[in-house]
N, C-alpha and C positions, 0 to 999 in steps of 0.2 A: 097430880093431875090425872084424870081418868078419861079414856077414849073408848068409844064403841065403834066397831066397824065390821063389815062383812068381808069375807074372803072366799074366793072360788078359784082355786089353782088346781089344774089337773096334775096327776101323778107325773106324767111325762114332762110338763113344764117345770115342776119342782126339781126334776133331775138336773136341771141347769145349775142349781145350787151345789149339788153333790159333785158335779164335774168341775166346779170352780169358775164357771162362766159368769155367775152372778153371786152376790153375797147378801144382798138386801132385797126385801119384798116391799114394794110400794103399795100402800093402801090409802084410802080416803075415809076419814071418820064421818060420823053422821052430820057433823057441822061443816063438812067440806074441806077440812084441813088435810094436807098431804103428810103422811107419816112414812118414814123409811125404817123398817124393822129388820134386824139381822135374821136371816133364814134359820139359823140354829134354834131360835126360839119357837119355831113351828114344827120341828121334827116330831115331837110327841103327838101331834095332831094329824100326821100324814097317814093316809090309808090308801088302799088300792084305787080309790076314787079320787085321791088327791087331798087337798085341804079345803073343806067346804063348811061354812057356817058363820055364825055371829060370834064376835069376840069382844072381850073387855080387857083393856090394857091399862095398867097404872104405872106411872113413872114418878120419880121423886123430883125435888127441886133442881137437882143436878142433871136431869134428863136420863137417869139410869132406870132400867126396867125393874119394877118392884114385883109385878105379877102380870101374867097373861093367862086368861082362861077362856074356854069355849062356853058360850051360853046355851 
């Protein structure tokens, strides 16, 4: 299954993940579905501006992450 979504999280807000205050990021895909994605999957996209952009995520039939890429 493939999901498309936007994400706009400031660097400051993402620090909550590193401090252990939160571990999942809530996003809403283009079809309005709510997804909870573990923050570790977004680490490679973090910049001084935070995490900003359009993303494509693929999961398998068991709900496991297959791929996550920034478009």
